[in-house]
C-alpha positions as CSV (number, residue, x, y, z in Angstrom):
1,M,0.2,-0.1,-0.1
2,A,1.3,4.0,-1.1
3,P,1.5,5.8,2.3
4,A,-1.2,7.8,0.9
5,D,-3.6,4.9,1.3
6,Q,-2.3,4.6,5.2
7,T,-2.9,6.5,8.7
8,I,-0.1,7.2,11.1
9,L,-1.7,7.1,15.0
10,I,0.9,9.8,17.0
11,T,1.2,10.6,20.1
12,G,3.2,13.9,21.3
13,A,2.8,16.0,18.4
14,S,3.0,19.4,20.1
15,G,6.5,18.1,21.5
16,F,10.0,18.4,19.9
17,V,10.1,15.2,18.7
18,G,6.6,14.5,18.1
19,S,6.4,18.0,15.8
20,G,9.8,16.9,13.7
21,V,8.4,13.2,13.0
22,V,5.2,14.3,12.1
23,L,7.0,16.7,9.6
24,R,8.5,14.0,8.3
25,V,5.5,11.4,8.1
26,L,3.8,14.0,6.5
27,Q,6.1,15.0,3.5
28,E,6.3,10.8,3.1
29,G,2.6,11.2,2.4
30,Y,0.7,9.0,4.9
31,K,-1.8,10.1,6.8
32,V,-1.6,11.1,10.4
33,V,-4.2,10.9,13.5
34,L,-2.6,13.3,16.1
35,T,-3.1,13.1,19.9
36,V,-3.3,16.6,21.8
37,R,-3.6,17.1,25.9
38,D,-5.3,20.7,24.9
39,E,-7.8,21.6,22.1
40,T,-6.0,25.5,22.7
41,Q,-2.7,23.9,20.4
42,I,-4.8,23.3,17.8
43,P,-4.6,26.4,15.7
44,W,-0.8,26.3,16.0
45,L,0.1,23.1,15.6
46,K,-2.2,23.5,12.0
47,K,-0.1,26.4,10.9
48,V,3.5,24.4,11.8
49,F,2.1,21.0,10.1
50,G,-0.3,22.6,7.2
51,H,-1.5,18.9,4.8
52,E,-4.6,19.4,6.1
53,D,-5.8,17.2,3.7
54,Q,-3.5,14.5,5.9
55,V,-4.1,15.2,9.4
56,K,-6.7,14.9,12.0
57,F,-6.5,16.2,15.8
58,V,-7.6,14.4,18.4
59,V,-7.8,15.7,21.9
60,I,-6.8,13.5,25.0
61,P,-6.6,15.7,28.2
62,D,-5.3,12.5,30.6
63,F,-3.2,10.2,29.0
64,L,-3.3,8.4,32.5
65,K,-6.8,8.2,32.3
66,E,-7.8,4.2,31.8
67,G,-9.0,3.2,28.2
68,A,-7.3,6.6,27.3
69,F,-7.0,5.1,23.6
70,D,-9.5,3.3,23.3
71,E,-10.9,5.2,20.7
72,V,-8.2,6.6,18.5
73,V,-6.0,3.5,17.8
74,K,-9.3,2.4,15.7
75,G,-8.6,2.6,11.9
76,V,-4.7,3.2,12.2
77,D,-2.3,1.0,10.6
78,Y,0.7,1.9,12.8
79,V,1.3,3.9,15.9
80,I,4.6,6.0,16.7
81,H,4.1,7.2,20.2
82,T,6.6,10.1,21.3
83,A,4.7,11.4,24.3
84,S,7.0,10.9,27.2
85,P,8.2,13.4,30.6
86,I,11.0,15.4,30.4
87,P,12.6,17.0,33.4
88,K,12.1,20.1,34.4
89,P,13.1,22.6,37.2
90,D,10.0,22.6,38.6
91,M,9.3,19.0,38.9
92,A,11.7,18.4,41.3
93,S,9.9,16.0,43.6
94,E,7.9,13.2,43.7
95,W,9.2,11.7,41.5
96,K,7.2,8.4,40.1
97,K,4.1,10.5,40.2
98,N,6.1,12.8,38.0
99,Y,8.2,10.9,35.9
100,I,7.8,7.0,36.1
101,D,3.6,7.1,35.9
102,P,3.5,9.1,33.0
103,A,6.6,7.2,31.4
104,V,5.0,3.7,31.7
105,K,1.5,4.1,32.3
106,P,0.3,5.9,28.4
107,T,2.8,3.2,27.0
108,V,1.2,0.3,28.5
109,S,-2.4,1.3,28.0
110,L,-1.5,2.3,24.1
111,L,-0.4,-0.3,23.5
112,E,-3.0,-2.4,25.4
113,A,-5.2,-0.3,23.1
114,A,-3.3,-1.2,19.9
115,K,-4.5,-5.3,20.3
116,A,-7.8,-4.5,19.4
117,E,-7.1,-3.5,16.4
118,P,-6.4,-5.9,13.7
119,K,-4.7,-3.6,11.2
120,I,-2.5,-1.7,13.2
121,K,0.9,-3.6,11.8
122,K,3.6,-2.0,13.9
123,V,3.8,-0.2,16.8
124,V,7.0,2.1,17.3
125,V,7.4,3.5,20.6
126,T,10.4,6.6,21.4
127,S,12.9,6.1,23.7
128,S,15.7,6.9,25.0
129,C,20.0,5.9,24.8
130,I,19.5,5.9,28.4
131,S,17.4,3.2,28.9
132,F,20.6,1.1,28.3
133,V,22.7,2.9,30.6
134,P,22.8,1.9,34.6
135,M,22.2,4.6,36.9
136,D,25.3,3.2,38.6
137,R,27.5,4.3,35.2
138,S,30.5,2.0,36.8
139,E,28.5,-1.0,35.7
140,L,29.7,-0.3,31.7
141,G,33.3,-0.9,32.6
142,E,36.1,1.6,31.7
143,S,35.1,2.1,28.5
144,R,31.3,3.4,29.7
145,T,30.0,2.5,26.4
146,T,26.7,0.9,26.0
147,S,24.5,-0.3,23.0
148,E,21.4,-2.2,22.2
149,A,23.0,-5.7,23.0
150,K,23.2,-4.8,26.3
151,G,19.6,-4.3,27.3
152,N,17.9,-2.6,29.9
153,P,20.0,-2.6,32.9
154,K,18.7,-4.8,35.7
155,V,16.3,-3.0,38.0
156,G,15.0,-4.0,41.6
157,E,11.0,-4.3,42.2
158,D,10.3,-1.1,43.8
159,F,12.5,0.7,41.2
160,H,9.3,2.5,40.2
161,D,9.1,4.1,44.2
162,T,13.3,5.7,43.7
163,E,14.1,8.6,45.7
164,F,15.8,9.9,42.5
165,G,17.1,12.9,44.1
166,F,17.3,15.5,41.3
167,P,15.0,16.0,37.6
168,F,17.7,14.4,35.5
169,G,18.1,11.3,37.4
170,A,14.1,11.0,37.4
171,Y,13.9,11.3,34.0
172,H,16.6,9.1,33.3
173,G,14.9,6.3,35.4
174,S,11.5,7.3,33.8
175,K,13.2,6.1,30.4
176,I,14.5,2.3,31.5
177,A,11.0,2.1,33.8
178,G,9.2,3.0,30.2
179,D,11.2,0.4,28.1
180,I,11.7,-2.2,30.2
181,A,7.2,-2.2,30.2
182,T,7.7,-2.1,26.7
183,W,9.1,-5.3,26.6
184,N,7.4,-7.1,29.0
185,F,4.1,-6.3,27.6
186,R,5.5,-7.7,24.1
187,D,6.9,-11.0,25.7
188,E,4.0,-11.1,28.2
189,K,0.9,-10.3,25.7
190,K,2.2,-11.1,22.7
191,P,0.8,-8.7,20.4
192,H,-0.4,-9.6,16.5
193,Y,1.8,-6.1,15.4
194,A,5.6,-5.5,16.0
195,I,7.0,-3.7,18.3
196,V,10.2,-1.0,17.2
197,T,11.7,1.6,19.5
198,I,14.3,4.5,18.4
199,N,16.5,5.5,21.1
200,P,18.0,8.9,20.7
201,D,20.9,10.7,22.3
202,F,19.8,13.9,23.1
203,V,18.0,15.8,20.3
204,Y,19.5,19.2,19.0
205,G,18.1,21.2,15.9
206,P,15.1,23.6,14.9
207,I,12.1,22.8,17.1
208,P,9.4,23.1,14.8
209,V,6.6,24.3,17.5
210,L,8.3,27.2,19.3
211,K,6.4,30.2,18.7
212,S,9.2,32.8,19.6
213,K,12.2,33.7,20.9
214,E,10.6,34.5,23.8
215,A,8.8,31.2,23.5
216,L,11.4,29.4,24.3
217,D,11.9,30.1,28.2
218,D,8.8,27.8,28.4
219,H,10.7,24.6,26.2
220,H,12.1,22.4,28.6
221,T,13.3,20.2,25.4
222,T,17.2,19.8,24.8
223,S,17.7,21.7,22.1
224,A,16.0,24.9,24.0
225,I,18.6,24.0,26.8
226,L,21.2,23.6,24.2
227,W,20.6,27.0,23.1
228,R,20.3,28.9,26.5
229,E,23.5,27.2,27.3
230,Y,25.7,29.2,24.7
231,N,23.3,32.2,25.5
232,G,25.1,32.1,29.4
233,I,21.9,29.8,30.9
234,D,23.5,26.8,32.8
235,G,20.7,23.6,32.1
236,L,20.9,20.5,33.1
237,L,22.5,18.3,30.4
238,R,26.1,19.9,30.6
239,Y,28.3,18.3,32.8
240,Q,31.5,17.8,31.8
241,D,33.7,19.0,28.6
242,T,33.1,16.2,26.0
243,D,29.0,15.4,25.3
244,H,27.4,13.7,22.2
245,S,23.8,14.3,20.5
246,V,21.7,13.5,17.3
247,H,19.7,15.7,14.9
248,I,16.3,16.2,15.0
249,D,15.9,15.4,11.1
250,D,18.0,11.7,11.7
251,V,15.6,11.2,14.7
252,A,12.8,11.9,12.3
253,E,13.9,9.6,9.4
254,A,14.7,6.6,11.7
255,H,11.0,6.8,12.9
256,V,10.0,6.8,9.4
257,K,12.3,4.0,8.0
258,V,11.2,1.9,10.8
259,L,7.8,1.5,9.4
260,D,9.2,-0.8,6.4
261,D,8.3,-4.3,6.9
262,K,12.2,-5.4,7.1
263,Y,12.7,-4.0,10.3
264,K,11.4,-6.8,12.5
265,D,9.2,-7.4,15.7
266,G,12.0,-6.5,18.5
267,E,14.4,-3.7,17.0
268,R,15.9,-1.3,18.8
269,F,17.8,1.7,17.7
270,I,20.4,3.9,19.4
271,L,20.9,7.2,17.1
272,S,23.5,9.3,18.2
273,A,26.3,11.8,15.9
274,G,29.1,10.5,18.2
275,E,31.1,13.1,20.7
276,F,31.4,16.8,20.5
277,K,33.2,19.3,23.1
278,W,31.6,21.9,24.3
279,D,34.3,24.3,24.2
280,D,35.0,23.6,20.3
281,L,31.1,24.1,19.5
282,L,31.9,27.3,21.4
283,A,35.0,28.7,19.3
284,Y,32.9,27.3,16.4
285,A,29.4,29.5,17.1
286,Q,31.8,32.7,17.8
287,K,33.5,32.2,14.6
288,K,30.6,31.6,12.6
289,Y,28.3,34.1,14.1
290,P,30.2,36.5,16.2
291,E,27.1,38.9,15.8
292,M,25.6,36.6,18.6
293,D,27.4,37.1,21.3
294,F,27.5,33.3,22.4
295,K,29.0,32.5,25.6
296,L,29.1,29.5,27.4
297,N,29.4,29.8,31.4
298,P,32.3,27.6,33.7
299,I,30.7,24.2,34.8
300,P,29.1,25.8,37.6
301,S,30.7,23.9,41.2
302,W,27.3,22.5,41.9
303,K,27.7,19.8,39.1
304,D,30.9,19.0,40.6
305,G,31.3,15.1,40.4
306,W,28.9,14.7,37.8
307,S,31.6,13.5,35.0
308,A,30.8,10.2,36.8
309,L,27.8,10.3,35.2
310,Y,29.1,10.1,31.3
311,Y,28.5,7.5,29.2
312,R,29.3,6.5,25.4
313,L,27.0,5.5,22.4
314,D,27.5,2.6,20.1
315,A,24.9,4.1,17.2
316,S,26.8,1.5,14.7
317,K,23.6,-0.8,14.0
318,A,21.6,2.4,13.6
319,E,24.1,3.7,11.2
320,K,24.4,0.6,9.5
321,E,21.0,-0.8,9.2
322,L,18.8,1.9,9.5
323,D,21.7,3.7,6.6
324,I,21.8,7.1,8.5
325,K,24.3,9.5,7.5
326,F,24.2,11.4,11.0
327,K,24.3,14.8,10.7
328,D,26.7,16.4,13.0
329,I,27.0,18.8,16.1
330,Y,27.9,21.5,14.1
331,T,25.1,21.3,11.8
332,Q,23.4,20.9,14.6
333,F,23.7,23.7,16.1
334,D,23.5,25.7,12.4
335,D,20.3,24.6,12.4
336,L,19.4,25.7,15.0
337,V,20.8,29.0,14.8
338,A,18.7,29.6,10.7
339,A,15.5,28.7,12.9
340,M,15.9,31.4,15.4
341,K,17.2,34.3,13.5
342,K,13.9,33.9,11.6
343,F,12.3,35.0,14.6
344,D,14.2,38.3,13.8
345,A,13.3,38.6,10.2
């Protein structure tokens, strides 16, 4: 069947990754059903996505409500589940309520609902590379490197009730818990459809749903944090000199590619363009965009010791099997700058 004859349900359409995926899916010609939590989001999203003849919006105010997805899955051919909580400063406690439950319960609910729709061929779940990273990085050994083959870290029965201590720790825990829940569902319920997970690195690049530079203050996405870092505002992502990342376009491309039947049930793909140095990117930005006064604060003392959280990624499987030539950090930054400059036009 041609893409124009198939419909994809996409959750999290108003988010950074979700909106990038929607745009790519629409370019491929698919019809989409997009879930949003608030009806007031729809007019702006219509402007962002266009392709009105291919798009249908459905409002689901509470993803945690039992049966929330029972109706929306009817008649669709594929599901892409991108919706998930992100770490925010004002979510500094009640880790299970704010992070674990929103990562686990809607995922399981959606997978369960999809069982009742025989048309569904595949469910693609957007997870994270850190779902393969143990909370204790020493378990990765001296290389600190993880891959799909390592699988999820082993966690205890009380993991969901862990006192994570800070937002990024809880976010990490939510990604492990959500991924484990996905594969436990597959193994226990044996659904008729295939399940594939996409496990991106920190995602950078233009934010499709951003309304203005001022609105950036309300965005807690990785790309917004990157922008703030290079404007002298310390964020939650930089805690050592070296890091790694992936372009939003590559993440969107991967979601579309795995819809192909050749990518079978149980596949998992880490997406990463590899390592970069924060100071090297600063030097690049200052040289290429002198008028923008980019700056980067020293790593604050309250992050002392956080370098022990560092890990590396082996993304060779996705590069080879999905045939993705990952865009490097400089392209990621250039594309973000270009998008931000449009607001000054």
